[in-house]
N, C-alpha and C positions, 0 to 999 in steps of 0.2 A: 504493500500500500504506500501511497505518496505521503510521507511523514508530514510535510508542510501542510498539505490539504487536510490530513487527519487532525492535526493540532488546531487548525483554524476552525474546523467544524466542531470539535469538542469544546473549544473555548466559547463558541456561540451557544452550544447546548447548556454549558454551565451558567452562562449569563442569563439564558432564558429561565433556568430552574431556580437560581439563587436570587435573581433580581437585585435589590439593594442590600441584601444580606439575609442570613438565616436567623429570623427573629427568635425562634425557639431555642436553637442550640447556643446562640450567642448570649441569651439570657440566662442559661443554666451553667455554661462552662466558661472558664477563663481561657485566654489565648495560649497559655503555657501548659494547660492540662493535657496529658498524654494518654493514649489508649491503644488497644489492639483489637482487631476483629478478623473474622474469617468469612469468606464468601463460600457458602455451602450449597451443594446440589440437593434439591428436594425430590428429584426423580432421576431416572436414567436418561442420559443424553450424550451427544458428541460435543466435546468442548471446542468452541471457536470464539476468538475475541479476547483472549487473555491479554495480549499486547494493547488492545484498545482500552480495556479496563485499567490497566496500569498507567496508560497515558492520561486517563481522566484524573486519577489520584495525583499524578505527578504535576499536571497543570494546575490543579487546585493548590497544591503545596509541594514544592520540590523536596521538602524534608520528610514526606511520607515514604516509608520503606515498604516495598511490595515483594513478597516471596512467592514465586510460582511453585505450586505443589503438584501440578499436572501439566503436560504439554498439549499444544494444539492437536486436535484430531483424536485425543484420548476419549474413550468411552467411559464415563463415570456412572456410579450408582448413587442412589439416594443416600445422603450422609457423607459423601466424599467431599473433601475440602478442595476447592478450585483455586483459591488465592488467599494468601494471608497478608494483611495490611496493618501497619502501625504508624503512629504519628500523632499530631495534634488532634484532639477529639473533635473540635469544631470543624476542622477541615475534612476529617474522615466522614463526618455526618453530612457535610455539604456536598461531597462528591458521591455519596452512596447511591442516590437514585439514578443519576446519569450513568454511572458505571454499571449498575445492575440492569437498567433498561437496555443498554447497548449489548451487554454480555448475554442477556436472556434472549434478545432478538437474534443475535448471531449464532448462538448455540442451537436455537430452534431451526434455523435455516440449514446449518450443517447436519443436524440430525435428520431432517426430512430428506435432504439430498442424499445422505448415506443410504437411506431406505430405497430410494429410486435406483441408486447404483447397485445395491444388493439384488434388486429385483431383476436386473438384466445381466447378472454375473454370468460370465462364460460366453457372452455374445460380443462380436466385434463392433460395438456401438458406444458412442459417447453420450452422456447426459449433460446437457447444457442449460444455462439459465436464459433469461430474456431481459428486456429493458423494463419489465413490469416490476420495478423496485420502488421502495419508499423514497420520495424526494428528499435529498440530503443524505441518504444512507446508502446510496448505490455502491460506493467503493467498499464499504464494510460488508454489505450483503453479498456482493460478488466474491469477496474474499472468503466469506463463510461457505459459499458454494464450493469453492476450491478445497477448503478444509474437509468438507464432506465427501470429497472424491469426485465432484463434478467438474465441468469445464465452463468457461465464460464465453458467451456470445459477444456481440458488440457492447463496448462500454458506453459509447454514445454514437450519435449519428455520423461522426467523422471517421469511425472505425471501419466502415465498409459500406458497400452498396447492397441494399435489400429492397427490391421493387415489390411492393405489396399491392393488395387489391385496389386500394384507393389511388395509387399511382397509375395503375393500369386503367382504371375506370376514367380517370381524369385525362389520361393521355390518349386512350383509344384502343391500344393493343399492347401486348407484351413485346412484340417485334419493334414497334415504334419506341417504346420506353427503353429497351436495350440499346437501340440505335442511338438515341439521344445521350444515354449514359456514356457510351463508347466515345462519343465525340468530345466529351468534357472531362471524364474521370481519368486519372492517371492509369497508364497501362499496367501498373503493378497491382492494381486493385481488382479483385475478383467480383463478378456480378452474380448475385443471388436473386432468384425470382420466386415469389409465392404463387402456388397453383392450387386449384381445387377441383380440376377435371383432368382427365387423361388427354383431352385435346390441348389443354394448356401445356401439359408436360411435353407433348409433341412439338408445340410451337417453341418452347424453350430449347429443345434439342436442335431445331432448325436454325434458330438465331444464335446458338452457341452459348447459352448461359452456363456459367461455371458451377453453380450450386442451384439445385432445384428443391424448393420447400414444398412438401406435400401437406397441405393444410386441411385438417378435419376430415381426412379420408379414412375409410375403414381399413383394417389391416389387410383384407383381401385386395382392396383397390390399390393399397400401397405396394403390395407384392407385385401386382400387375405393372404398376408404374416403374418399380425397380427393374423389372425384367425389360421393359421398354427402354429405359435409360441405359442399361447394360454397361455400366462403368464409364459412360461418356461425361458424367457430371457427378459431383458429390450430392448425396441425397439426404435431406433433413426432413424429419417428421415433426409436425407441430399441431397444436390445437386440441384442447380437452384431454390432455394426457393425465392419467392418474395412476396410482399404484396398482389398481386392478387391471388396467389396460396396457401398461408400459411394456410388459414382456412380449405380448402379442404384437405390438407395434414394432418392437426391436427385431422380432423374428421375421418380419416382412423383408428384411435385408437392407434397411436404411442405415446410413452411416452415423447419423446424429439424431437424437431426440431432444428437442428443446421443450422445457417445462416451465411455464410462467409461474406455476404454483410454488416452485421452490422458494420464491421470494414474496409473492403476493398472498400466499395462504399458509405459510409456515407458522405454527403456533409458537409463542415464546415459551422457553423453558422456565421452570420454577427454580429460582435461585434466591437465597436469602443471605443477608449479612448478619452474622451472629457475633455479638460482643463477647470478648474474653474478659474474665474477672482479673 
């Protein structure tokens, strides 16, 4: 992750949460009172975001000491300690909510991603995310996908060409859209086109698309499309993918399965900060 971007985002999150100050903590504790706490798993999950949580505490007060007790991508059980922190009590409490919010979110994404990866184990296919991320959290959420064993699709719109249904509708045809892209995009950039019919797949082959996305097709239709493409383009499956359907989709022969649910529907994991006496 980009450290400068990460720090600027976390600083904004802390400002949002703390406001002009922590009225409760600052009324109870003096600035020099010290304490320690543990971030503890309340359920089983895959750990992601330890470095982010540490950065939250460090930005709040550089005197806070963080001790990692598990590594990224570790599967933990309820009761396992994820991170130990010690330092000024007021600052530990100020940073607590932001650190937990981000850690819980990232662990949830990594855990869900790992389940999708496990569901297609043994098949030559990659599970990827999409741009359906939480505004402001994309970098962290995509990092969590990687921790869970998945891969990243485009980070933003400058990362690649993906001609989608609305591009095609507004332009008039796949052929015309691909032609216009080729006239302006660098030759080093691959062109991906979204399709939802076999006729569109055929049009992509004729105009030389590099990657063909099969959107919301049945596994049977996908298998037919893969046979038609016959290695002439990379094949991505997308649309409505879930844990019950992903194996059948992968078995159709596609190279990539993109899953928006990895980031837009992953439940946050239950993690608490327990104070030490």
